[in-house]
C-alpha positions as CSV (number, residue, x, y, z in Angstrom):
1,M,85.3,-7.0,-33.1
2,N,83.3,-9.3,-35.5
3,E,83.3,-7.3,-38.7
4,E,80.7,-9.5,-40.4
5,Q,78.2,-8.8,-37.7
6,V,78.9,-5.0,-37.7
7,F,78.4,-4.8,-41.5
8,Q,75.2,-7.0,-41.2
9,Q,73.9,-4.6,-38.6
10,I,74.6,-1.6,-40.8
11,A,72.7,-3.3,-43.7
12,L,69.8,-4.1,-41.3
13,V,69.5,-0.6,-39.9
14,R,69.7,0.9,-43.4
15,K,67.0,-1.4,-44.6
16,A,64.7,0.0,-41.9
17,T,65.7,3.6,-42.8
18,L,64.9,3.0,-46.5
19,K,61.6,1.4,-45.6
20,M,60.6,4.8,-44.1
21,L,60.8,6.3,-47.6
22,D,57.8,4.2,-48.7
23,G,55.0,6.6,-49.7
24,I,56.9,9.8,-49.0
25,T,56.5,12.4,-51.7
26,E,58.9,15.1,-52.7
27,E,56.5,17.6,-51.1
28,Q,56.1,15.7,-47.9
29,A,59.9,15.4,-47.6
30,D,60.1,19.2,-47.4
31,L,57.4,19.7,-44.8
32,Q,58.6,20.8,-41.4
33,P,55.9,20.4,-38.8
34,K,55.9,22.7,-35.8
35,G,58.3,21.5,-33.1
36,F,60.8,19.9,-35.6
37,A,64.2,21.4,-36.3
38,N,64.4,19.9,-39.8
39,N,62.4,18.0,-42.4
40,I,62.5,14.4,-43.8
41,R,64.8,15.4,-46.7
42,W,67.4,16.9,-44.2
43,N,67.3,13.9,-42.0
44,L,67.9,11.5,-44.9
45,G,70.8,13.5,-46.2
46,H,72.2,14.0,-42.7
47,I,72.4,10.2,-42.1
48,V,74.7,9.9,-45.2
49,A,76.8,13.0,-44.5
50,A,77.2,12.3,-40.8
51,Q,78.2,8.7,-41.2
52,N,80.7,9.4,-44.0
53,G,82.0,12.4,-42.1
54,M,82.6,10.4,-39.0
55,V,84.4,7.7,-40.9
56,A,86.6,10.2,-42.6
57,K,87.4,12.0,-39.4
58,F,87.9,9.1,-37.0
59,A,89.1,6.3,-39.3
60,G,91.0,8.6,-41.7
61,T,89.2,6.9,-44.6
62,P,87.2,9.2,-46.8
63,V,84.0,7.6,-48.3
64,E,82.8,9.1,-51.5
65,T,80.3,11.8,-50.7
66,P,79.1,14.7,-52.8
67,P,80.6,17.8,-51.2
68,R,77.2,19.5,-51.4
69,F,75.9,16.9,-48.8
70,F,78.2,18.4,-46.2
71,Q,77.0,21.9,-47.0
72,L,73.3,21.0,-46.8
73,F,73.2,18.2,-44.2
74,A,76.0,18.7,-41.7
75,P,75.2,19.2,-38.0
76,G,73.9,22.8,-37.5
77,T,72.5,23.1,-41.1
78,K,68.8,23.6,-41.8
79,P,66.5,23.6,-44.8
80,A,65.7,27.3,-44.2
81,D,69.3,28.1,-45.2
82,W,69.4,26.0,-48.4
83,E,70.3,27.7,-51.6
84,G,70.5,26.1,-55.1
85,N,69.8,22.5,-55.9
86,V,68.9,20.0,-53.2
87,P,69.0,16.3,-53.8
88,N,65.7,14.7,-54.7
89,L,64.4,11.6,-52.9
90,D,65.7,9.3,-55.6
91,E,69.2,10.7,-55.2
92,L,69.1,10.5,-51.5
93,K,67.8,6.9,-51.7
94,K,70.6,6.0,-54.1
95,H,73.2,7.2,-51.6
96,L,71.5,5.5,-48.7
97,E,71.4,2.2,-50.6
98,E,75.0,2.4,-51.7
99,Q,76.5,3.6,-48.5
100,P,76.7,0.3,-46.6
101,A,78.8,-1.4,-49.3
102,L,81.0,1.6,-49.5
103,L,81.6,1.6,-45.8
104,Q,82.4,-2.1,-45.8
105,E,84.8,-1.6,-48.6
106,A,86.5,1.3,-46.9
107,L,86.6,-0.2,-43.4
108,T,87.2,-4.0,-43.7
109,G,90.1,-4.9,-41.6
110,K,90.1,-1.5,-39.8
111,L,87.4,-1.8,-37.1
112,D,89.9,-2.7,-34.4
113,D,92.2,0.2,-35.4
114,E,92.6,3.1,-32.9
115,A,90.5,6.1,-34.0
116,A,92.3,9.3,-35.0
117,E,90.9,10.7,-31.8
118,E,88.6,9.5,-29.0
119,F,84.8,10.2,-29.5
120,L,82.5,10.0,-26.5
121,S,85.0,7.7,-24.8
122,M,85.0,5.4,-27.9
123,K,88.6,4.7,-29.0
124,T,88.4,2.4,-32.0
125,V,87.0,2.8,-35.5
126,G,84.6,0.0,-34.9
127,E,83.2,1.5,-31.8
128,I,82.6,4.8,-33.5
129,L,81.1,3.0,-36.5
130,N,78.7,1.2,-34.2
131,F,77.7,4.6,-32.7
132,T,76.6,5.7,-36.2
133,L,73.9,3.0,-36.0
134,Y,72.5,4.6,-32.9
135,H,72.7,8.0,-34.6
136,E,70.8,6.7,-37.7
137,G,68.1,5.2,-35.4
138,V,67.6,8.6,-33.8
139,H,67.1,10.2,-37.2
140,T,64.9,7.4,-38.5
141,G,62.7,7.9,-35.4
142,T,62.5,11.6,-36.3
143,I,61.6,10.8,-39.9
144,K,58.8,8.5,-38.6
145,A,57.5,11.2,-36.3
146,I,57.5,13.8,-39.1
147,K,55.9,11.3,-41.5
148,A,53.1,10.7,-39.0
149,Q,52.5,14.5,-38.6
150,T,52.5,15.1,-42.3
151,D,50.4,12.1,-43.2
152,Q,47.5,13.8,-41.4
153,K,47.4,16.7,-43.8
């Protein structure tokens, strides 16, 4: 697996995700239009938590993540259940900006390693890391759709 290309793809996808933040207000980030399971803030935090969680689980390499991110943004969580402080957009943006370099630092030389367990028939750390790009794209699409709904208000 060509590590340089994988890490370039991660940076490219993340740049697109960060671009989605342009013009989003704190208030807009918390709106949840009818038909959506979560809001923009949840989707942003979920991208960070899910990618770091998958790396920790399947590569056995923890990536620094505030523990609260897993409580707020793990699969199955939702904004309606949030209690206490929730990261603001600047904090989420900071984690999104820093994550690609942290992933590269943690995973360089490990992409061809066998994963701790198979995931959706993917057997190596690199294959699973590549899957996280698809996952991020799904959530970026959801953010775009929510943004379009909330821009009309």
